[in-house]
C-alpha positions as MATLAB code, in Angstrom:
seq = 'MYFDFHFSSQGHNHQKDDKVCQDASWSYSNDNASIAVVADGHGSNNYPRTDRGSRFAVEVAGQAIKEFVETVAEDEEEFHLDSDKFLLQLEKRILAKWYEAVEIDLQANPFAEDELALVSDRYKSFYLNGERQEKAYGTTLIAVCQTKSYWFGIHIGDGKCVCVQPDGTTDEPIPWDEQCQQNITTSICDSNAIEEFRHCFSTTIPIATFIGSDGVDDSYTSIQELHGLYTSILTVFAQQGQAIGLKEVEEYLPTISRKGSGDDVSISGIITFPLPSALVTLMQTQAQLDAINLEYSRLEQELRVEKEELERFLREQQKMWASYHSVSQKVGEQQDRISSITQKLDKAFDQRERIIRENERAQQSLKEEWEKSSPKGETLTKRSHSEHQTHILLEETIYPFEEFVERTKSQNTSNSDNESVPAIKVVLEQEERQHSVDDDNDATQTAEATNIPSEMASLNSYSNGLLKLASICKKRRFVSGNIGETDNE';
ca = [
       7.934  -63.255  -45.796;
       5.759  -60.336  -44.727;
       5.079  -59.049  -41.267;
       1.940  -57.062  -40.379;
       0.924  -55.012  -37.347;
      -1.779  -52.569  -36.246;
      -2.424  -50.287  -33.268;
      -5.113  -47.759  -32.322;
      -4.947  -45.374  -29.369;
      -7.550  -43.127  -27.784;
      -6.739  -39.464  -28.445;
      -5.426  -37.206  -25.701;
      -8.420  -34.858  -26.050;
     -10.869  -37.758  -26.130;
      -9.415  -39.007  -22.862;
     -10.034  -35.612  -21.254;
     -13.575  -35.493  -22.677;
     -14.258  -39.132  -21.800;
     -14.987  -40.036  -25.421;
     -14.508  -43.563  -26.721;
     -11.802  -44.188  -29.296;
     -13.455  -43.782  -32.690;
     -10.533  -45.254  -34.667;
     -10.208  -48.911  -35.585;
      -7.348  -50.905  -37.157;
      -6.835  -54.444  -38.393;
      -4.094  -56.512  -40.039;
      -3.638  -60.066  -41.315;
      -0.981  -62.202  -43.003;
      -0.847  -65.693  -44.497;
       1.442  -67.428  -46.950;
      -0.185  -65.697  -49.916;
      -0.813  -62.118  -48.759;
      -0.664  -59.505  -46.011;
      -3.463  -57.018  -45.355;
      -3.560  -53.816  -43.254;
      -6.661  -51.705  -42.608;
      -7.373  -48.449  -40.716;
     -10.731  -46.683  -40.250;
     -11.321  -43.305  -38.585;
     -14.820  -42.591  -37.243;
     -16.243  -39.059  -37.461;
     -15.880  -36.981  -34.308;
     -19.065  -34.908  -34.655;
     -21.914  -35.521  -32.205;
     -24.179  -36.123  -35.216;
     -22.444  -39.517  -35.668;
     -23.201  -41.185  -32.318;
     -22.271  -44.709  -33.474;
     -19.175  -43.848  -35.465;
     -16.955  -46.074  -33.292;
     -19.072  -49.038  -34.354;
     -18.964  -47.893  -37.957;
     -15.141  -47.831  -38.006;
     -14.966  -51.275  -36.424;
     -17.431  -52.681  -38.974;
     -15.402  -51.106  -41.775;
     -12.045  -52.705  -40.909;
     -13.675  -56.087  -40.312;
     -15.663  -56.234  -43.546;
     -12.797  -54.729  -45.576;
     -10.292  -57.264  -44.244;
     -12.619  -60.186  -44.912;
     -13.561  -58.883  -48.364;
      -9.879  -58.470  -49.352;
      -9.018  -61.967  -48.166;
     -11.799  -63.370  -50.372;
     -10.744  -61.081  -53.239;
      -7.146  -62.346  -53.177;
      -8.368  -65.931  -53.334;
     -10.712  -65.105  -56.208;
      -8.208  -63.246  -58.440;
      -5.610  -65.933  -57.833;
      -7.515  -68.058  -60.363;
      -7.171  -65.334  -63.044;
      -4.397  -63.068  -61.803;
      -3.284  -62.126  -65.304;
      -6.674  -60.589  -66.100;
      -6.539  -58.695  -62.825;
      -3.189  -57.204  -63.838;
      -4.647  -56.142  -67.174;
      -7.788  -54.497  -65.787;
      -7.105  -53.756  -62.126;
      -9.531  -50.814  -62.008;
     -12.508  -53.026  -62.817;
     -11.540  -55.608  -60.232;
     -10.838  -53.035  -57.504;
     -14.137  -51.261  -58.182;
     -15.933  -54.563  -57.624;
     -13.980  -54.986  -54.390;
     -14.996  -51.499  -53.202;
     -18.642  -52.236  -53.970;
     -18.468  -55.459  -52.018;
     -16.857  -53.716  -49.013;
     -19.531  -51.005  -49.099;
     -22.344  -53.565  -49.310;
     -20.921  -55.598  -46.453;
     -20.581  -52.482  -44.333;
     -24.234  -51.487  -44.921;
     -25.211  -55.058  -44.048;
     -23.314  -54.836  -40.729;
     -24.929  -51.468  -39.962;
     -28.408  -52.842  -40.671;
     -27.852  -55.807  -38.393;
     -26.740  -53.488  -35.590;
     -29.753  -51.193  -36.084;
     -32.111  -54.144  -35.889;
     -30.489  -55.270  -32.670;
     -30.067  -51.784  -31.179;
     -32.685  -49.239  -32.314;
     -31.977  -45.590  -31.563;
     -33.122  -44.294  -28.175;
     -33.806  -40.674  -27.167;
     -31.023  -40.538  -24.594;
     -28.493  -41.803  -27.152;
     -29.363  -38.850  -29.405;
     -29.223  -36.173  -26.690;
     -26.257  -34.390  -28.307;
     -27.395  -34.915  -31.907;
     -28.775  -31.916  -33.841;
     -32.533  -31.772  -34.388;
     -32.113  -32.400  -38.113;
     -30.132  -35.611  -37.710;
     -32.221  -36.722  -34.728;
     -35.320  -36.485  -36.888;
     -33.649  -38.642  -39.555;
     -32.551  -41.331  -37.117;
     -35.842  -41.586  -35.192;
     -37.842  -41.717  -38.422;
     -35.648  -44.466  -39.872;
     -34.102  -42.188  -42.523;
     -30.400  -42.170  -43.439;
     -29.553  -44.010  -40.252;
     -26.234  -45.195  -41.721;
     -24.965  -41.631  -41.161;
     -24.701  -42.381  -37.466;
     -21.974  -44.948  -38.316;
     -19.938  -42.721  -40.662;
     -16.205  -43.463  -41.045;
     -13.224  -43.251  -43.374;
     -11.351  -46.343  -44.635;
      -7.846  -47.188  -45.861;
      -6.885  -50.749  -46.815;
      -3.749  -52.180  -48.480;
      -2.862  -55.633  -49.633;
       0.529  -57.061  -50.595;
       1.268  -60.361  -52.309;
       4.364  -61.792  -53.941;
       3.341  -60.418  -57.341;
       1.253  -57.301  -56.789;
       0.272  -54.561  -54.368;
      -2.900  -52.487  -54.163;
      -4.589  -49.995  -51.916;
      -8.124  -48.555  -51.626;
      -9.115  -45.419  -49.807;
     -12.122  -43.233  -48.958;
     -11.795  -40.148  -46.760;
      -8.679  -38.665  -45.151;
      -5.585  -40.324  -43.627;
      -2.388  -41.283  -45.475;
      -0.746  -44.330  -47.035;
       3.092  -44.158  -47.163;
       5.247  -46.757  -48.890;
       9.012  -47.359  -48.575;
      10.241  -48.516  -51.978;
      13.151  -50.923  -52.605;
      15.500  -48.021  -53.315;
      14.734  -46.507  -49.892;
      12.539  -43.667  -51.155;
       9.085  -42.967  -49.773;
       5.887  -42.053  -51.597;
       2.100  -41.936  -51.284;
       0.817  -44.089  -54.147;
      -2.936  -43.734  -53.515;
      -4.253  -40.524  -55.126;
      -5.351  -37.789  -52.714;
      -8.969  -36.602  -52.548;
      -9.119  -32.804  -52.762;
     -12.527  -32.875  -51.093;
     -10.765  -33.765  -47.849;
      -9.745  -30.442  -46.313;
      -9.197  -29.738  -42.619;
     -12.228  -31.211  -40.782;
     -14.169  -32.014  -43.954;
     -13.853  -35.527  -45.350;
     -15.633  -37.963  -47.595;
     -17.112  -40.983  -45.860;
     -18.242  -44.517  -46.394;
     -21.701  -43.375  -45.229;
     -22.082  -40.852  -48.101;
     -24.864  -41.582  -50.566;
     -22.312  -41.499  -53.433;
     -19.569  -43.261  -51.524;
     -18.791  -45.671  -54.359;
     -17.810  -42.712  -56.509;
     -15.573  -41.311  -53.743;
     -13.419  -44.427  -53.402;
      -9.960  -44.197  -54.966;
      -7.392  -46.954  -55.445;
      -3.930  -47.827  -56.707;
      -2.393  -51.016  -58.191;
       1.284  -51.883  -58.728;
       3.447  -54.891  -59.512;
       6.385  -53.244  -57.717;
       6.275  -54.499  -54.169;
       7.218  -51.944  -51.504;
       9.664  -52.905  -48.754;
       7.106  -51.578  -46.286;
       3.655  -50.012  -46.314;
       2.231  -47.834  -43.516;
      -1.293  -46.461  -43.235;
      -2.416  -44.006  -40.574;
      -5.506  -42.081  -39.561;
      -5.606  -38.285  -39.829;
      -4.827  -38.056  -36.103;
      -1.291  -39.111  -37.043;
      -1.095  -36.923  -40.163;
      -2.252  -33.822  -38.323;
       0.426  -34.287  -35.656;
       3.193  -33.433  -38.141;
       3.708  -30.124  -39.871;
       5.018  -31.463  -43.189;
       4.968  -34.535  -45.435;
       8.706  -34.929  -44.851;
       8.189  -35.207  -41.102;
       5.372  -37.719  -41.558;
       7.489  -39.852  -43.895;
      10.345  -39.580  -41.409;
       8.095  -41.113  -38.725;
       7.421  -44.192  -40.851;
      11.043  -44.688  -41.929;
      12.028  -44.414  -38.250;
       9.515  -47.146  -37.373;
      10.927  -49.320  -40.133;
      14.475  -48.729  -38.858;
      13.457  -49.767  -35.337;
      11.963  -53.001  -36.668;
      15.080  -53.651  -38.747;
      17.525  -52.974  -35.910;
      15.610  -54.119  -32.823;
      13.408  -56.863  -34.233;
       9.676  -57.343  -34.355;
       8.967  -57.599  -30.637;
      10.761  -54.396  -29.662;
       9.454  -52.631  -32.743;
       5.850  -53.484  -31.871;
       6.324  -52.386  -28.275;
       7.835  -49.021  -29.258;
       5.111  -48.257  -31.814;
       2.336  -49.066  -29.338;
       3.919  -46.940  -26.613;
       4.659  -44.023  -28.938;
       1.143  -43.568  -30.315;
      -0.250  -41.758  -27.208;
       2.750  -39.409  -27.323;
       1.965  -38.563  -30.954;
      -1.580  -37.592  -29.954;
      -0.569  -35.702  -26.812;
       2.138  -33.660  -28.548;
       0.248  -33.369  -31.803;
      -3.392  -33.420  -32.869;
      -4.973  -34.696  -29.633;
      -7.142  -36.918  -31.850;
      -7.415  -40.691  -31.895;
      -4.422  -42.227  -33.693;
      -4.054  -45.487  -35.623;
      -1.186  -47.054  -37.562;
      -1.242  -50.329  -39.434;
       1.524  -51.707  -41.639;
       3.123  -54.433  -43.693;
       6.900  -54.959  -43.580;
       9.067  -57.304  -45.647;
      11.358  -59.577  -43.586;
      14.235  -59.951  -43.518;
      15.160  -56.501  -44.717;
      18.266  -56.253  -46.925;
      21.298  -55.125  -44.849;
      22.197  -52.540  -47.463;
      18.706  -51.114  -47.195;
      19.026  -50.930  -43.420;
      22.295  -48.995  -43.762;
      20.743  -46.782  -46.385;
      17.733  -46.107  -44.191;
      19.955  -45.239  -41.255;
      21.948  -42.732  -43.256;
      18.757  -41.521  -44.913;
      17.180  -41.023  -41.505;
      20.196  -39.014  -40.434;
      20.067  -37.012  -43.639;
      16.340  -36.436  -43.200;
      16.932  -35.264  -39.652;
      19.672  -32.903  -40.808;
      17.507  -31.669  -43.669;
      14.651  -31.046  -41.265;
      16.947  -29.166  -38.893;
      18.396  -27.244  -41.835;
      14.895  -26.343  -43.037;
      13.913  -25.348  -39.530;
      16.962  -23.138  -39.189;
      16.322  -21.609  -42.606;
      12.785  -20.829  -41.599;
      13.986  -19.439  -38.285;
      16.568  -17.331  -40.129;
      13.894  -15.975  -42.463;
      11.727  -15.078  -39.497;
      14.623  -13.376  -37.723;
      15.572  -11.461  -40.882;
      12.005  -10.295  -41.295;
      12.006   -9.248  -37.654;
      15.300   -7.407  -38.161;
      13.894   -5.590  -41.180;
      10.881   -4.615  -39.130;
      13.139   -3.304  -36.362;
      15.206   -1.357  -38.900;
      12.061    0.228  -40.315;
      10.950    1.130  -36.825;
      14.437    2.483  -36.082;
      14.293    4.721  -39.150;
      10.917    5.989  -38.061;
      12.234    6.547  -34.565;
      15.301    8.429  -35.868;
      13.090   10.636  -38.009;
      10.839   11.192  -35.034;
      13.887   11.815  -32.809;
      15.258   14.484  -35.146;
      11.849   16.100  -35.411;
      11.420   16.077  -31.650;
      14.995   17.358  -31.155;
      14.263   20.254  -33.468;
      11.068   21.043  -31.575;
      12.962   20.830  -28.278;
      15.558   23.283  -29.577;
      12.884   25.686  -30.772;
      11.099   25.429  -27.441;
      14.332   26.072  -25.556;
      14.974   29.144  -27.715;
      11.491   30.443  -26.954;
      12.009   29.825  -23.242;
      15.388   31.604  -23.353;
      13.849   34.583  -25.165;
      10.987   34.817  -22.691;
      13.436   34.483  -19.782;
      15.512   37.376  -21.120;
      12.405   39.507  -21.522;
      11.311   38.534  -18.030;
      14.698   39.542  -16.571;
      14.549   42.850  -18.425;
      11.005   43.496  -17.202;
      12.073   42.634  -13.656;
      14.961   45.099  -13.788;
      12.671   47.754  -15.237;
      10.098   47.146  -12.544;
      12.717   47.446   -9.817;
      13.946   50.706  -11.312;
      10.441   52.143  -11.500;
       9.751   51.048   -7.919;
      12.864   52.901   -6.733;
      11.885   56.015   -8.736;
       8.396   55.842   -7.267;
       9.796   55.607   -3.759;
      12.050   58.602   -4.373;
       9.092   60.606   -5.780;
       7.027   59.741   -2.741;
       9.874   60.802   -0.458;
      10.317   64.069   -2.341;
       6.594   64.780   -2.150;
       6.605   64.047    1.552;
       9.599   66.294    2.173;
       8.140   69.140    0.087;
       4.832   68.865    1.898;
       6.436   68.879    5.295;
       8.399   72.037    4.374;
       5.233   73.883    3.360;
       3.145   72.689    6.309;
       3.248   73.819    9.971;
       5.914   72.126   12.043;
       4.948   68.681   13.170;
       1.999   68.343   10.796;
       2.016   65.463    8.404;
       0.119   64.856    5.249;
      -2.103   62.373    7.017;
      -2.996   64.769    9.799;
      -3.746   67.540    7.347;
      -6.131   65.403    5.467;
      -7.955   64.748    8.740;
      -8.119   68.511    9.462;
      -9.543   69.226    6.040;
     -12.257   66.690    6.701;
     -13.098   68.381   10.004;
     -13.193   71.744    8.215;
     -15.759   70.517    5.715;
     -17.872   69.278    8.594;
     -17.617   72.710   10.240;
     -18.712   74.405    7.035;
     -21.778   72.250    6.901;
     -22.558   72.960   10.578;
     -22.037   76.781   10.522;
     -22.013   78.546    7.161;
     -25.016   76.842    5.634;
     -27.230   77.222    8.743;
     -26.017   80.819    9.120;
     -27.152   81.730    5.622;
     -30.530   80.187    6.351;
     -30.748   82.094    9.650;
     -30.013   85.438    7.966;
     -32.778   84.909    5.452;
     -35.237   84.011    8.176;
     -34.226   87.023   10.290;
     -34.772   89.368    7.373;
     -38.292   88.101    6.914;
     -39.087   88.423   10.631;
     -37.757   91.987   11.037;
     -38.999   93.733    7.951;
     -40.110   96.678   10.158;
     -36.609   97.248   11.385;
     -34.227   99.347    9.362;
     -30.932   98.090    8.106;
     -29.159  100.551   10.432;
     -30.173   98.524   13.475;
     -29.104   95.086   12.287;
     -26.004   95.730   10.268;
     -24.185   97.724   12.961;
     -25.054   95.078   15.427;
     -23.477   92.381   13.178;
     -20.487   94.649   12.583;
     -20.066   95.158   16.351;
     -20.185   91.384   16.848;
     -17.613   90.752   14.138;
     -15.244   93.408   15.500;
     -15.648   92.085   19.013;
     -14.875   88.522   17.857;
     -11.859   89.738   15.967;
     -10.386   91.156   19.154;
     -11.338   88.258   21.410;
     -11.222   85.227   19.107;
      -9.030   83.357   21.604;
     -11.706   83.454   24.325;
     -14.164   80.629   24.736;
     -16.838   80.851   22.007;
     -19.861   80.583   24.320;
     -18.540   83.197   26.801;
     -17.677   85.599   24.011;
     -21.161   85.389   22.633;
     -22.713   86.124   26.060;
     -20.383   89.068   26.864;
     -20.855   90.589   23.442;
     -24.624   90.429   23.768;
     -24.579   92.135   27.193;
     -22.126   94.891   26.104;
     -23.987   95.930   23.036;
     -27.512   95.358   24.320;
     -28.512   93.778   20.983;
     -32.006   92.469   20.636;
     -32.758   88.906   21.742;
     -33.368   87.870   18.118;
     -29.729   88.579   17.431;
     -28.473   86.118   20.063;
     -28.643   83.244   17.665;
     -26.952   85.325   14.952;
     -24.177   86.016   17.426;
     -23.674   82.268   17.962;
     -23.431   81.598   14.250;
     -21.076   84.550   13.857;
     -18.771   83.016   16.420;
     -18.685   79.794   14.319;
     -17.973   81.812   11.195;
     -15.066   83.619   12.855;
     -13.685   80.345   14.118;
     -13.914   78.932   10.608;
     -12.061   81.939    9.187;
      -9.349   81.476   11.779;
      -8.978   77.792   10.926;
      -8.899   78.506    7.191;
      -6.192   81.109    7.698;
      -4.181   78.803    9.912;
      -4.475   75.841    7.497;
      -4.072   77.922    4.359;
      -7.126   76.189    3.041;
      -8.840   77.836    0.113;
     -11.628   76.300   -1.952;
     -10.871   72.857   -0.401;
      -7.534   72.386   -2.369;
      -4.529   70.982   -0.517;
      -1.235   72.800   -0.804;
      -2.581   76.160   -2.071;
      -1.800   79.335   -0.126;
      -4.106   82.275    0.507;
      -2.235   85.262   -0.908;
      -5.035   87.742   -0.450;
];
């Protein structure tokens, strides 16, 4: 006795995007055979009727296989001898029936502009012009059939077929199509679809057969994990019975999508009942072993990752040590340079302080020496002021006096030298005796006493300035404008 089941669930991402479920599944059993079918419509916007295409595919494939089993029953031996020929005819019939269903739908529901709003211009042009309209219904297809004497499967596109053999092992008997990679897949709508079908025939009947869309396959990271899913489902059916098994599979499909691919998910299967008790025990221990093997593989992978990370850290540590030593050496060199400069700076500071003290002592010595050689109470600052006043006096007396003498000579050319010179001499002698008397009074008294001519009055005034200058020069010991020199003459 065989038991069949099938479930399809809208993908987690399709729920968020408000897309219809594009998967379809179908199963059937009678006294002679059990059939399971899964179809996965294409998710691209260029296939706007792919959900219909997948539904048509499972329906026509299931009906075609039912008819095929009845037909080959009349000559089953020939079918065993040349299964490829028979299965190719079955694939052709399925393809023809699918095109027939598509054509009927197109006649009843022609394409409308709003339906093609998200379709690319290239495909929209095809569909509106009646060209290659079957593309809009594109889908994959997996179908298996199991009788008491044989088993076969046909497949176009992606998805997987996993069988549990009588010895408890699992395999994928239908050959894989290398054209199916990532999001690229062959399809029943391809122009050479009949050449892209692949199939498998066997007289060894599996204990169970599971087929699933790529939404299930892509939710697991390895073939071992995927096979573990199907053996777990079989164990649930064996331990809990058909009703509980069906309920758990149906409820678990959305979780597979949510935690895995996010795509629509479908599983259909055929299970032999009752299962041998030894097989159930074997499957339980095998499931435990698979779980341990998976955990062991995971830990091995984690260990490899951690070792690689450790090696990377060690390489970085070596680089850091090398950099640390280099930096430490540079720090030491910099500290040595700073110490050397600090020592030089301290030495220069001490030298500067010494020179400052010597300079202060020299200034003090100069001051003391100057004060000794200068009149009592006179400082170097005061003397400098007196010298400045003396220069001003020179400019105000000597230079105008020389100019006055020259002018007087030119005005008194008729006078003899005996008149002027004695007069000047008298003035000089008089000023020598009375140099302490007021300069203006002296000049007046001298002029009255000697009865010198009026032209000599001005000369007398300049002579008084000259005498005063001589007195100041003598008192200040100022000769030729040099400070500190003494008149020894």
